[in-house]
C-alpha positions as CSV (number, residue, x, y, z in Angstrom):
1,M,116.6,13.8,-43.7
2,A,115.2,12.7,-40.3
3,K,115.8,9.4,-38.9
4,R,113.0,6.9,-38.7
5,R,112.1,5.9,-35.2
6,P,112.6,2.3,-34.5
7,K,109.3,0.3,-33.9
8,K,108.3,-1.0,-30.5
9,P,108.5,-4.6,-30.3
10,M,105.0,-6.1,-29.7
11,L,104.4,-7.8,-26.2
12,K,103.5,-11.4,-26.5
13,F,102.1,-13.6,-23.7
14,P,104.4,-16.4,-23.1
15,K,103.1,-19.7,-23.8
16,R,102.7,-20.6,-20.2
17,M,100.6,-17.5,-19.7
18,Q,98.4,-18.4,-22.6
19,K,97.7,-21.8,-21.3
20,K,96.7,-20.4,-17.9
21,M,94.3,-18.1,-19.6
22,I,92.7,-20.7,-21.7
23,V,92.3,-22.8,-18.7
24,M,90.8,-20.0,-16.8
25,F,88.4,-19.2,-19.7
26,T,87.3,-22.8,-20.0
27,V,86.5,-23.1,-16.2
28,V,84.6,-19.9,-16.1
29,A,82.6,-20.9,-19.2
30,A,82.0,-24.3,-17.7
31,L,80.9,-22.7,-14.5
32,M,78.5,-20.4,-16.5
33,I,77.1,-23.4,-18.4
34,G,76.7,-25.4,-15.3
35,L,74.8,-22.3,-13.6
36,I,72.6,-21.9,-16.6
37,G,71.9,-25.7,-16.5
38,R,71.1,-25.5,-12.8
39,L,68.9,-22.7,-13.2
40,M,67.0,-24.5,-15.9
41,Y,66.8,-27.6,-13.9
42,I,65.4,-25.5,-10.9
43,E,62.9,-23.7,-13.2
44,Y,61.6,-27.0,-14.7
45,T,61.4,-29.0,-11.3
46,S,60.7,-26.3,-8.8
47,G,59.8,-23.1,-10.7
48,E,56.2,-23.0,-9.5
49,K,57.4,-23.2,-5.9
50,Y,59.8,-20.4,-6.1
51,E,57.5,-18.3,-8.3
52,K,55.1,-18.5,-5.3
53,I,57.9,-17.5,-2.9
54,V,58.9,-14.6,-5.0
55,L,55.2,-13.3,-5.5
56,A,54.6,-13.6,-1.9
57,Q,57.6,-11.4,-1.2
58,Q,56.4,-8.9,-3.8
59,G,53.0,-8.5,-2.1
60,Y,50.8,-10.5,-4.4
61,D,47.2,-9.9,-3.7
62,S,43.8,-11.2,-5.1
63,Q,40.2,-10.3,-4.3
64,T,36.9,-11.7,-5.4
65,I,34.6,-9.1,-7.2
66,P,31.0,-10.3,-6.2
67,Y,28.2,-10.5,-8.8
68,Q,25.0,-8.8,-8.1
69,R,22.0,-11.2,-7.9
70,G,19.2,-10.3,-10.4
71,D,16.2,-8.4,-9.5
72,I,12.7,-9.7,-9.3
73,V,10.2,-7.3,-10.6
74,D,6.3,-7.3,-11.2
75,A,4.5,-7.1,-14.5
76,K,5.0,-3.3,-14.6
77,G,8.5,-3.2,-13.4
78,T,8.0,-2.6,-9.7
79,V,11.0,-4.1,-7.9
80,L,10.0,-6.8,-5.5
81,A,13.4,-8.1,-4.8
82,T,16.9,-6.7,-5.3
83,S,20.5,-6.6,-4.2
84,I,22.2,-3.6,-2.7
85,A,25.9,-3.1,-2.3
86,V,27.1,-3.3,1.3
87,Y,30.7,-3.3,2.7
88,N,32.7,-5.3,5.2
89,V,35.5,-3.3,6.9
90,I,38.8,-5.4,6.8
91,L,41.8,-4.7,8.7
92,D,45.3,-5.8,7.4
93,C,47.5,-6.1,10.5
94,S,50.7,-6.9,8.6
95,V,50.6,-3.5,6.8
96,L,50.1,-1.6,10.2
97,N,52.7,-3.8,12.0
98,D,55.2,-2.9,9.2
99,D,55.7,0.5,10.4
100,E,54.8,1.9,13.8
101,K,53.9,5.2,12.4
102,Y,50.8,3.7,10.7
103,V,49.2,2.2,13.8
104,E,47.9,5.3,15.9
105,P,46.5,7.3,13.0
106,T,44.7,4.4,11.5
107,I,43.2,3.2,14.9
108,N,42.0,6.8,15.7
109,A,40.5,7.1,12.3
110,L,38.6,3.7,12.7
111,V,37.2,4.6,16.1
112,S,36.1,8.0,15.2
113,C,34.5,6.8,12.0
114,F,32.9,3.4,13.4
115,P,31.6,4.1,16.9
116,D,31.2,0.1,17.6
117,L,35.0,-0.3,17.4
118,T,37.3,0.4,20.3
119,S,41.0,1.1,20.4
120,E,41.5,-1.6,22.9
121,Q,40.0,-4.2,20.5
122,L,42.0,-2.8,17.5
123,Y,45.4,-3.0,19.5
124,S,44.5,-6.5,20.6
125,Y,44.1,-7.5,16.9
126,L,47.6,-6.0,16.0
127,K,49.2,-7.8,18.9
128,D,47.3,-11.2,18.7
129,S,47.4,-11.5,14.9
130,P,50.4,-9.4,13.7
131,D,50.6,-11.1,10.4
132,S,47.0,-11.4,9.6
133,R,45.8,-9.7,6.6
134,Y,42.2,-10.2,6.8
135,I,40.4,-9.4,10.1
136,V,36.6,-8.3,9.5
137,L,35.9,-5.3,11.9
138,A,32.4,-4.6,10.6
139,K,30.0,-6.4,8.2
140,R,27.4,-5.2,5.7
141,L,27.7,-1.4,6.1
142,S,26.0,0.9,3.8
143,Y,27.9,3.2,1.4
144,D,27.0,6.3,3.5
145,T,28.4,4.6,6.6
146,I,31.8,3.9,5.2
147,Q,32.2,7.3,3.4
148,P,33.6,9.4,6.4
149,F,36.5,6.8,6.6
150,V,37.1,6.8,2.8
151,N,37.1,10.6,2.9
152,L,39.9,10.5,5.5
153,Q,41.9,8.1,3.4
154,E,41.6,10.1,0.2
155,E,41.5,13.6,1.5
156,R,44.2,15.9,-0.2
157,D,45.6,19.3,0.4
158,E,45.9,22.1,-2.2
159,K,49.1,20.6,-3.6
160,G,47.2,17.3,-4.2
161,K,49.2,15.5,-1.3
162,L,47.4,13.1,1.1
163,V,46.3,14.7,4.3
164,N,46.4,11.5,6.2
165,P,49.1,9.5,4.5
166,Y,49.6,7.2,7.5
167,I,46.1,5.8,7.4
168,K,47.0,2.3,6.2
169,G,46.0,-1.3,6.3
170,V,42.2,-0.8,6.0
171,W,40.1,-1.8,2.9
172,F,36.4,-2.4,2.1
173,E,35.1,-5.6,0.9
174,K,32.2,-5.2,-1.3
175,E,29.2,-7.7,-1.4
176,Y,25.5,-7.5,-2.0
177,Q,22.6,-8.0,0.4
178,R,19.2,-9.1,-0.8
179,Q,16.5,-6.4,0.0
180,Y,12.8,-6.8,-0.3
181,P,11.2,-3.2,-0.4
182,Y,7.7,-4.4,0.3
183,G,8.3,-6.6,3.3
184,K,5.5,-9.2,3.4
185,L,4.2,-8.5,-0.1
186,A,4.0,-11.8,-2.2
187,S,6.3,-13.5,0.3
188,S,5.2,-17.0,-0.5
189,V,5.7,-16.4,-4.2
190,I,9.0,-14.5,-4.0
191,G,10.8,-16.5,-1.2
192,F,14.1,-15.3,0.2
193,T,17.9,-16.1,0.2
194,T,20.3,-17.1,2.8
195,S,24.1,-16.6,2.9
196,G,25.9,-17.5,-0.5
197,N,22.9,-16.2,-2.6
198,L,21.1,-19.6,-1.8
199,G,17.4,-19.1,-2.8
200,I,14.9,-20.6,-0.2
201,N,11.4,-21.1,-1.4
202,G,9.5,-19.2,-4.1
203,L,11.1,-17.7,-7.2
204,E,14.3,-17.2,-5.3
205,N,14.6,-20.9,-5.1
206,Y,13.1,-22.0,-8.6
207,Y,15.1,-19.5,-10.6
208,D,18.3,-19.6,-8.4
209,D,20.6,-20.3,-11.3
210,T,19.1,-17.6,-13.4
211,L,19.2,-14.9,-10.5
212,N,22.9,-15.8,-9.7
213,G,25.8,-14.7,-11.7
214,I,29.5,-15.5,-11.7
215,N,32.1,-13.7,-9.4
216,G,34.9,-11.7,-11.0
217,R,38.4,-11.5,-9.8
218,Q,40.9,-8.6,-9.1
219,Y,44.5,-9.8,-8.8
220,G,48.1,-8.3,-9.2
221,Y,51.2,-7.3,-7.2
222,L,51.9,-4.5,-4.8
223,N,55.2,-3.0,-5.9
224,S,57.9,-1.3,-3.7
225,D,55.9,1.9,-3.6
226,S,52.8,0.0,-2.3
227,N,51.0,0.7,-5.6
228,F,48.6,-2.0,-6.7
229,E,49.3,-3.2,-10.2
230,K,46.1,-4.9,-11.0
231,T,44.3,-7.0,-13.5
232,I,40.5,-7.3,-13.3
233,K,38.2,-9.9,-14.5
234,P,34.7,-8.3,-14.1
235,A,31.9,-10.1,-12.5
236,V,28.8,-11.4,-14.5
237,N,25.7,-10.1,-12.7
238,G,22.6,-12.3,-12.5
239,N,19.5,-11.9,-14.7
240,T,16.2,-10.2,-13.7
241,L,12.9,-12.0,-13.4
242,V,9.9,-10.1,-15.0
243,T,6.9,-11.7,-13.2
244,T,3.1,-11.8,-14.1
245,I,2.4,-10.6,-10.6
246,D,0.8,-7.2,-10.4
247,A,2.1,-5.6,-7.2
248,T,-1.1,-3.3,-6.9
249,I,-3.5,-6.3,-7.3
250,Q,-1.3,-8.4,-4.8
251,S,-1.4,-5.6,-2.3
252,V,-5.3,-5.2,-2.5
253,V,-5.5,-9.0,-1.9
254,E,-3.2,-9.0,1.0
255,K,-4.9,-6.0,2.6
256,K,-8.3,-7.8,2.5
257,I,-7.0,-10.8,3.9
258,Q,-5.5,-8.8,6.8
259,E,-8.7,-7.1,7.2
260,F,-10.7,-10.4,7.4
261,N,-8.1,-11.8,9.8
262,E,-8.3,-8.9,12.1
263,A,-12.1,-8.9,12.2
264,Y,-12.3,-12.4,13.2
265,T,-9.1,-12.9,15.4
266,D,-10.5,-14.3,18.8
267,G,-13.9,-14.6,17.3
268,Y,-14.5,-18.0,18.7
269,R,-11.1,-19.6,19.3
270,E,-9.3,-17.5,21.6
271,G,-5.6,-16.7,20.8
272,E,-6.2,-17.6,17.1
273,G,-6.3,-15.5,14.0
274,G,-9.3,-15.2,11.6
275,A,-8.9,-18.6,10.3
276,T,-6.5,-21.4,10.2
277,R,-5.5,-20.7,6.5
278,I,-6.7,-18.2,4.0
279,G,-5.7,-18.5,0.3
280,V,-6.4,-16.2,-2.6
281,L,-5.4,-16.7,-6.3
282,I,-6.2,-14.5,-9.2
283,M,-5.3,-15.5,-12.6
284,K,-6.0,-14.4,-16.3
285,P,-8.0,-17.2,-17.8
286,D,-6.8,-16.5,-21.4
287,N,-3.1,-17.2,-20.8
288,G,-2.5,-18.7,-17.3
289,D,-0.8,-15.7,-15.7
290,V,-0.9,-15.4,-12.2
291,L,-1.7,-11.9,-11.1
292,A,-1.8,-12.4,-7.4
293,M,-1.2,-15.2,-5.0
294,A,-1.6,-14.5,-1.5
295,Q,-2.2,-16.2,2.0
296,Y,-2.5,-16.2,5.7
297,P,-0.3,-16.8,7.4
298,N,2.6,-15.1,5.6
299,Y,6.0,-13.6,6.8
300,D,8.3,-10.7,6.3
301,L,10.9,-11.4,3.6
302,S,13.3,-9.1,5.3
303,N,13.2,-11.3,8.5
304,P,11.8,-14.7,7.5
305,W,13.2,-16.4,10.7
306,D,10.8,-14.4,12.9
307,L,8.0,-16.5,14.5
308,S,6.9,-13.8,17.0
309,E,3.8,-12.9,15.2
310,Y,2.3,-16.4,15.4
311,Y,3.8,-17.7,18.7
312,T,4.4,-16.1,22.1
313,Q,8.0,-15.8,23.3
314,E,7.4,-18.7,25.7
315,E,6.3,-21.0,23.0
316,I,9.3,-20.0,20.9
317,D,11.8,-20.6,23.8
318,A,10.2,-24.0,24.4
319,M,11.0,-25.0,20.8
320,D,14.1,-27.3,20.1
321,D,15.7,-26.9,16.7
322,D,13.5,-29.5,14.9
323,A,10.3,-27.9,16.3
324,R,11.4,-24.5,15.3
325,L,12.4,-25.6,11.8
326,E,9.0,-27.2,11.5
327,A,7.2,-24.1,12.6
328,L,9.2,-22.1,10.1
329,N,8.5,-24.4,7.1
330,Q,4.8,-24.2,7.8
331,L,5.1,-20.4,7.7
332,W,7.2,-20.5,4.6
333,Q,5.2,-22.8,2.5
334,N,3.0,-21.6,-0.2
335,I,-0.4,-23.0,0.7
336,C,-1.8,-22.3,-2.8
337,L,0.5,-25.0,-4.0
338,T,1.2,-27.2,-1.1
339,Y,-1.9,-27.6,0.9
340,T,-4.3,-30.3,-0.3
341,Y,-8.1,-30.3,0.6
342,E,-11.4,-31.4,-0.6
343,P,-12.7,-28.7,-2.7
344,G,-16.4,-28.9,-2.0
345,S,-19.0,-27.6,-4.4
346,T,-16.5,-25.4,-6.4
347,A,-15.9,-28.9,-8.2
348,K,-19.5,-29.2,-9.3
349,P,-19.2,-27.2,-12.6
350,F,-16.4,-29.7,-13.6
351,T,-19.0,-32.5,-13.1
352,V,-21.5,-30.8,-15.2
353,A,-19.0,-30.0,-17.8
354,A,-18.0,-33.7,-18.0
355,G,-21.6,-34.7,-18.5
356,L,-22.2,-32.2,-21.3
357,E,-19.0,-33.2,-23.2
358,T,-19.7,-36.9,-23.0
359,G,-23.3,-36.5,-24.2
360,T,-24.4,-38.2,-20.8
361,L,-26.2,-35.0,-19.8
362,S,-28.0,-32.4,-21.9
363,T,-29.1,-28.8,-21.0
364,N,-32.7,-30.0,-21.0
365,D,-32.1,-32.5,-18.4
366,T,-33.9,-32.4,-14.9
367,F,-33.4,-34.2,-11.7
368,F,-35.7,-34.6,-8.7
369,C,-34.1,-33.7,-5.3
370,D,-35.7,-35.2,-2.3
371,G,-32.9,-34.4,0.0
372,A,-30.7,-37.5,0.1
373,E,-29.4,-40.5,-1.7
374,Q,-28.9,-43.9,-0.2
375,L,-25.6,-45.2,-1.0
376,S,-23.7,-48.3,0.4
377,G,-25.6,-48.1,3.6
378,F,-25.1,-44.3,3.9
379,T,-27.6,-41.6,3.7
380,V,-25.7,-39.0,1.7
381,K,-27.6,-35.7,2.2
382,C,-28.2,-32.5,0.3
383,V,-28.4,-29.1,1.9
384,A,-32.1,-29.2,1.4
385,Y,-32.5,-32.4,3.4
386,R,-34.6,-30.9,6.3
387,K,-36.8,-29.1,3.8
388,G,-37.6,-32.3,2.0
389,G,-35.2,-31.5,-0.8
390,H,-35.0,-28.9,-3.7
391,G,-37.7,-30.6,-5.8
392,M,-37.1,-30.7,-9.6
393,Q,-33.8,-29.1,-10.6
394,T,-32.5,-28.2,-14.2
395,L,-28.7,-28.3,-14.6
396,E,-28.6,-24.5,-14.0
397,Q,-30.6,-24.7,-10.8
398,T,-28.4,-27.5,-9.6
399,L,-25.5,-25.2,-9.6
400,M,-27.5,-22.2,-8.4
401,N,-28.8,-24.1,-5.4
402,S,-25.6,-26.1,-5.1
403,C,-27.9,-29.4,-5.0
404,N,-25.9,-32.5,-4.0
405,D,-28.7,-34.8,-4.8
406,A,-28.9,-33.8,-8.3
407,L,-25.2,-34.0,-8.7
408,M,-25.1,-37.6,-7.5
409,Q,-27.8,-38.6,-10.0
410,M,-25.6,-37.0,-12.7
411,S,-22.8,-39.1,-11.6
412,Y,-24.8,-42.3,-12.2
413,R,-25.3,-41.2,-15.9
414,I,-21.7,-39.9,-16.4
415,G,-20.3,-43.1,-15.2
416,A,-16.8,-44.0,-13.5
417,E,-15.0,-44.3,-16.8
418,N,-16.1,-40.8,-18.2
419,F,-15.8,-39.2,-14.8
420,T,-12.2,-40.3,-14.1
421,E,-11.2,-39.6,-17.7
422,Y,-12.3,-36.0,-17.3
423,Q,-10.6,-35.6,-14.0
424,Q,-7.5,-36.4,-15.9
425,I,-8.4,-33.9,-18.6
426,F,-8.9,-31.1,-16.2
427,G,-5.7,-31.9,-14.4
428,F,-6.9,-33.3,-11.1
429,G,-4.4,-35.7,-9.7
430,Q,-1.6,-33.9,-11.8
431,K,1.0,-31.3,-11.1
432,T,0.4,-28.1,-13.0
433,N,4.2,-27.5,-13.3
434,I,3.9,-23.9,-12.4
435,D,7.2,-22.3,-12.1
436,L,7.4,-22.3,-8.4
437,P,8.8,-24.9,-6.1
438,G,6.8,-27.2,-3.7
439,E,3.8,-28.0,-5.7
440,S,2.1,-31.1,-4.1
441,R,1.3,-34.3,-5.7
442,T,-2.1,-35.3,-5.7
443,D,-2.3,-38.5,-7.7
444,S,-2.8,-40.7,-4.7
445,L,-5.5,-38.4,-3.4
446,I,-8.0,-39.0,-6.2
447,Y,-9.7,-42.3,-7.3
448,T,-8.8,-44.2,-10.3
449,L,-11.3,-46.2,-12.4
450,D,-10.1,-49.4,-10.7
451,T,-10.8,-47.9,-7.2
452,T,-14.0,-45.8,-8.0
453,S,-17.0,-47.2,-6.3
454,Q,-20.7,-45.8,-6.6
455,L,-20.3,-44.1,-3.3
456,S,-17.0,-42.4,-4.2
457,L,-18.2,-41.5,-7.5
458,A,-21.3,-39.9,-6.1
459,T,-19.5,-37.9,-3.6
460,N,-16.6,-37.0,-6.0
461,A,-19.3,-35.5,-8.2
462,F,-20.1,-32.9,-5.6
463,G,-16.3,-32.3,-4.5
464,Q,-15.9,-34.4,-1.6
465,N,-13.7,-37.4,-0.9
466,F,-10.8,-36.4,-3.2
467,N,-8.3,-33.8,-2.8
468,T,-6.9,-31.0,-4.9
469,T,-4.7,-27.9,-4.6
470,M,-5.7,-24.3,-5.2
471,I,-3.6,-23.8,-8.2
472,Q,-4.9,-27.1,-9.7
473,L,-8.5,-26.2,-9.4
474,G,-8.0,-22.5,-10.3
475,T,-6.0,-23.5,-13.5
476,A,-8.8,-26.0,-14.5
477,F,-11.5,-23.5,-13.8
478,C,-9.9,-21.0,-16.2
479,S,-10.3,-23.5,-19.0
480,L,-14.0,-23.7,-18.1
481,V,-14.6,-20.0,-18.7
482,N,-12.1,-19.4,-21.5
483,G,-13.7,-21.4,-24.1
484,G,-11.9,-24.7,-23.1
485,K,-8.2,-24.0,-23.2
486,L,-6.1,-25.3,-20.3
487,Y,-2.9,-23.2,-20.0
488,Q,0.0,-24.1,-17.8
489,P,0.1,-21.5,-14.9
490,R,3.0,-19.2,-15.0
491,V,4.6,-16.7,-12.6
492,V,7.4,-15.3,-14.9
493,S,6.7,-14.0,-18.2
494,K,10.4,-13.1,-19.2
495,I,14.1,-12.9,-18.3
496,T,16.2,-9.9,-18.9
497,D,19.9,-9.1,-18.4
498,Q,21.1,-6.3,-16.1
499,N,20.7,-3.8,-19.0
500,G,17.1,-4.7,-19.7
501,N,17.8,-6.7,-22.7
502,T,15.5,-9.8,-23.1
503,I,17.2,-13.1,-22.6
504,Q,14.2,-15.4,-22.7
505,D,10.5,-14.9,-23.5
506,I,8.3,-17.4,-21.6
507,S,5.4,-17.6,-23.8
508,P,1.9,-19.1,-22.4
509,T,1.8,-22.8,-22.7
510,L,-1.4,-24.3,-24.0
511,L,-1.6,-27.9,-22.7
512,R,-4.7,-29.1,-24.1
513,E,-8.5,-28.3,-24.6
514,T,-10.8,-29.5,-21.9
515,V,-14.3,-28.6,-23.1
516,S,-15.9,-27.0,-26.2
517,K,-16.7,-23.5,-26.5
518,T,-20.3,-24.4,-26.3
519,T,-20.1,-26.1,-22.9
520,S,-17.9,-23.2,-21.7
521,D,-20.6,-20.7,-22.7
522,T,-23.2,-22.9,-21.0
523,L,-21.2,-23.1,-17.7
524,K,-20.6,-19.4,-17.7
525,Q,-24.3,-18.7,-18.1
526,Y,-25.1,-21.2,-15.3
527,M,-22.4,-19.6,-12.9
528,Y,-23.7,-16.1,-13.8
529,S,-27.2,-17.3,-12.4
530,T,-25.4,-18.7,-9.4
531,V,-24.0,-15.2,-8.6
532,T,-27.0,-13.2,-9.5
533,S,-29.7,-15.6,-8.0
534,G,-28.0,-18.4,-6.1
535,T,-25.6,-19.1,-3.5
536,G,-23.0,-16.8,-4.8
537,N,-25.0,-13.6,-4.4
538,T,-22.8,-12.3,-1.5
539,A,-19.7,-12.2,-3.9
540,K,-21.6,-9.9,-6.5
541,V,-19.9,-6.5,-7.2
542,D,-22.5,-4.0,-8.1
543,G,-22.4,-3.1,-11.8
544,Y,-20.3,-5.9,-13.2
545,S,-21.4,-9.3,-14.6
546,M,-19.9,-12.1,-12.6
547,G,-20.1,-15.8,-12.6
548,G,-18.9,-18.3,-9.9
549,K,-19.4,-21.1,-7.7
550,T,-19.4,-21.6,-3.9
551,G,-17.9,-24.4,-1.7
552,T,-18.3,-25.5,1.9
553,A,-16.5,-28.6,2.3
554,Q,-16.9,-30.6,5.6
555,K,-13.4,-31.6,6.9
556,V,-12.5,-35.0,8.3
557,P,-13.5,-36.0,10.8
558,R,-17.1,-35.6,9.8
559,D,-18.4,-34.0,13.0
560,G,-20.0,-31.0,11.7
561,V,-17.4,-28.7,13.3
562,N,-14.7,-27.8,10.9
563,Y,-15.1,-26.6,7.4
564,L,-13.1,-25.3,4.4
565,V,-15.4,-22.7,2.8
566,S,-14.6,-21.1,-0.7
567,F,-15.7,-19.1,-3.7
568,I,-14.4,-19.3,-7.3
569,G,-15.5,-16.8,-9.8
570,F,-14.7,-14.7,-12.9
571,A,-15.7,-11.4,-14.5
572,P,-17.0,-10.3,-16.8
573,V,-19.1,-13.1,-18.0
574,D,-18.9,-12.5,-21.8
575,D,-15.1,-12.1,-21.9
576,P,-13.5,-13.1,-18.6
577,Q,-10.5,-11.0,-17.8
578,L,-9.8,-12.5,-14.5
579,M,-10.5,-15.6,-12.3
580,I,-10.4,-15.3,-8.6
581,Y,-10.4,-18.2,-6.1
582,C,-10.5,-17.7,-2.3
583,F,-10.7,-20.3,0.4
584,V,-11.0,-19.8,4.1
585,D,-10.0,-22.9,6.3
586,E,-11.7,-23.2,9.5
587,P,-13.0,-19.6,10.0
588,N,-12.6,-18.4,13.6
589,S,-16.4,-18.5,14.0
590,P,-18.9,-20.7,16.0
591,D,-20.9,-21.1,12.8
592,Q,-18.3,-22.1,10.2
593,P,-20.1,-23.6,7.2
594,H,-20.8,-20.6,5.3
595,S,-19.1,-19.7,2.1
596,T,-20.0,-16.3,2.7
597,F,-16.8,-15.8,4.6
598,A,-14.9,-16.3,1.3
599,Q,-17.4,-14.4,-0.7
600,N,-17.0,-11.3,1.4
601,I,-13.2,-11.3,0.7
602,V,-13.8,-11.9,-2.9
603,R,-16.3,-9.0,-3.3
604,E,-14.1,-6.5,-1.2
605,I,-11.2,-7.5,-3.6
606,L,-12.8,-7.2,-6.8
607,E,-14.4,-3.8,-5.8
608,E,-10.9,-2.4,-6.0
609,V,-9.3,-4.6,-8.6
610,L,-11.9,-4.4,-11.3
611,P,-11.6,-0.7,-11.8
612,Y,-7.8,-0.8,-11.5
613,M,-7.7,-3.3,-14.3
614,N,-9.8,-1.0,-16.5
615,I,-12.6,-3.4,-16.6
616,Y,-15.7,-1.2,-16.9
617,P,-19.2,-1.8,-15.4
618,D,-21.4,-3.6,-17.9
619,E,-24.6,-3.8,-15.9
620,E,-26.7,-1.4,-14.1
621,T,-25.8,-0.4,-10.7
622,T,-28.4,-1.1,-8.0
623,G,-26.8,-0.3,-4.8
624,L,-26.3,-4.0,-4.1
625,H,-24.0,-4.6,-1.0
626,F,-23.5,-0.8,-0.6
627,G,-21.9,-0.2,2.7
628,W,-20.8,-3.8,3.4
629,D,-17.6,-4.5,5.0
630,I,-15.2,-7.5,4.9
631,T,-17.4,-9.3,7.4
632,G,-20.6,-8.9,5.2
633,T,-22.1,-6.6,7.8
634,D,-24.4,-4.1,6.2
635,T,-23.3,-0.8,7.8
636,G,-25.5,1.3,5.7
637,A,-24.8,4.8,4.3
638,A,-24.9,6.6,7.6
639,A,-22.8,4.0,9.3
640,V,-20.1,4.4,6.6
641,T,-19.9,8.1,7.6
642,D,-20.0,7.3,11.3
643,R,-17.3,4.5,11.0
644,V,-14.9,7.4,9.9
645,T,-15.9,9.7,12.6
646,G,-16.0,7.0,15.4
647,N,-19.8,7.2,16.0
648,M,-20.9,3.5,16.4
649,E,-24.7,4.1,17.0
650,N,-25.7,3.4,13.3
651,I,-23.5,0.4,12.7
652,S,-25.2,-2.8,12.8
653,E,-23.4,-6.0,13.9
654,E,-26.1,-8.3,12.4
655,E,-25.4,-10.7,9.6
656,P,-26.7,-9.5,6.2
657,E,-29.8,-10.9,4.7
658,G,-30.2,-12.3,1.1
659,T,-27.6,-15.2,1.3
660,D,-28.7,-18.7,0.1
661,D,-25.7,-20.3,1.4
662,V,-27.3,-22.2,4.3
663,P,-25.3,-25.0,6.0
664,D,-26.3,-28.6,6.6
665,T,-25.4,-30.7,9.4
666,M,-23.9,-34.2,9.4
667,E,-25.2,-35.8,12.6
668,D,-26.6,-38.8,10.8
669,I,-23.4,-39.5,8.8
670,P,-21.0,-41.8,11.0
671,G,-17.4,-40.5,11.2
672,A,-14.5,-42.5,10.0
673,E,-14.0,-44.3,13.2
674,E,-17.5,-45.5,13.3
675,N,-17.5,-47.3,10.0
676,N,-16.7,-51.0,9.8
677,E,-14.1,-52.4,7.5
678,E,-16.8,-54.8,5.8
679,N,-18.9,-51.8,4.6
680,A,-15.7,-50.1,3.4
681,E,-14.4,-53.1,1.6
682,N,-17.7,-53.8,-0.1
683,D,-17.7,-50.2,-1.4
684,G,-14.1,-50.3,-2.6
685,V,-12.7,-47.9,-0.2
686,N,-10.9,-48.3,3.0
687,A,-12.6,-47.5,6.4
688,E,-11.2,-44.1,6.7
689,E,-12.2,-43.0,3.2
690,A,-15.7,-44.3,3.8
691,G,-16.1,-41.9,6.8
692,T,-15.3,-39.2,4.2
693,T,-18.2,-39.8,1.8
694,S,-20.9,-37.6,3.6
695,D,-21.9,-34.5,1.7
696,N,-20.7,-30.9,1.9
697,S,-22.8,-28.5,3.5
698,E,-24.3,-27.1,0.3
């Protein structure tokens, strides 16, 4: 039987050694606890600080993703303003300086792809700003311009490897640049933007918050392999404005204004355009939509800071900053909203309407015109003063002949209380609150019941001695011909997002009723007669029923030199589809006081716009105004052909016959400086206002 092996004795640490191990374990544990505690303390007190240091060492990067500003389109979707992507070329010097082998390939690629850059300039950036991560080498380049460099960066061989792996440290910063495809078209309506997507004037300003979006953000870390591990918060693009403007109608209007301006440039005042100002407004009477709003002077939206079209280089060089800014502000303003003026005889239909509505006038009334009225020591004359007056006038004849004498007699019947009340009803002295910036206040430019005198009432009745704006009078006139409904004018009909989804519908806003349908129909008939047989005959478009009223307001000082002439009309008569209003301020002619300047522009516009709007002729064509041009010159059938071929023998330069718009002179009426304060005070107006109470020229 085998012997059992003896068991080996178990080794035991002596107590002394055990004590040392316990002490060592305790010390190590205490140190670990202390280290953990210290780390927790550092994290609590300075964690953010050290986090930033670590992130910086890891190549943390962040970029803004710009939003795209919303478009502005016309009523049919034609883009009037948009934003296109452009790119800034950014150099990261720290990346290139990190490895010498990156420098030469990158600089050679930049110089070859962007000719405006030089290698000397690029080397100086690397030397002078070695740690800079953001140096702008070029700004606002198109996508096509940067593509050659992008192709070099991304080019790969058959095996999928980068062909140019050492092109480093260049990236492209995307932003958006505002673009206006049609240049000057509707410049006063659209407005423009400056850096930072800040809207200046027009819709760009009024709807600035709507058009702007919210920037996005791209952020993350560059890992050890220089791969960008990123997180993206996308940008929210701006919304689109769908306007009531019709680009085709707007272009026709601007073309005719330009033709007029070219025809009369240097006509009397050398070095000046066809007039000091020209404004044209077209609206839909049944809802207040603005179809076109144009003016002279205007400007190119792509270069709104350019004054060279209206000033010589010497004049521009002589301007200081304030003078230049003032000149630009004058150019940028929308005169249809900002320019205040005495409307003249275009205000007469409102006086007749007020009388009919208050019952102080009836359609059977007649008034005898002997050529003038004696008021507060002044002889306030009618256009027929030198002919001994118009004689007996019905209400219709009063408008047809633009008889001031009859209008003044009407004002006595209507009375100050009724007259001032209806001025308020029609909106004179009030803002229309159109959705455009800069509309002028005119509340201080009209008389109140307390300040109205017999003289001011009489002159207000025929459109002088109070001020209005184009949008104010045009809006009120729409209510006269649409059955009495006063709509708030609007330029934007709806707002959509970038995908075309409607965000907001902006419905027409009916403010109030001004006159009854009976009064509206009566006024339409009177103004139809004014165009067919009265002072508005020059504006008549052959084959179309039209109504309207002329205006020839003498400007202060009343020296018979400067006039603002105008025409406001509508078509067709039975169911007005458009209202058109044109004024020509100080025509560049030695003989200013003729509303035919404005009527010619209106006729030329409507001859193209009415067919475009699918408004069909509703009257027999007679050949009326056949061959007339923007100046009202009857060129005749042969001349129309010869003007194309260049033969000028048949082209007459004589003024056309058939206009009843004959000017009056004001020599007998003292100017403001000749009136004494006593007469003015007795009449309830100041001396300057008393000088404005002479009649207009019609």
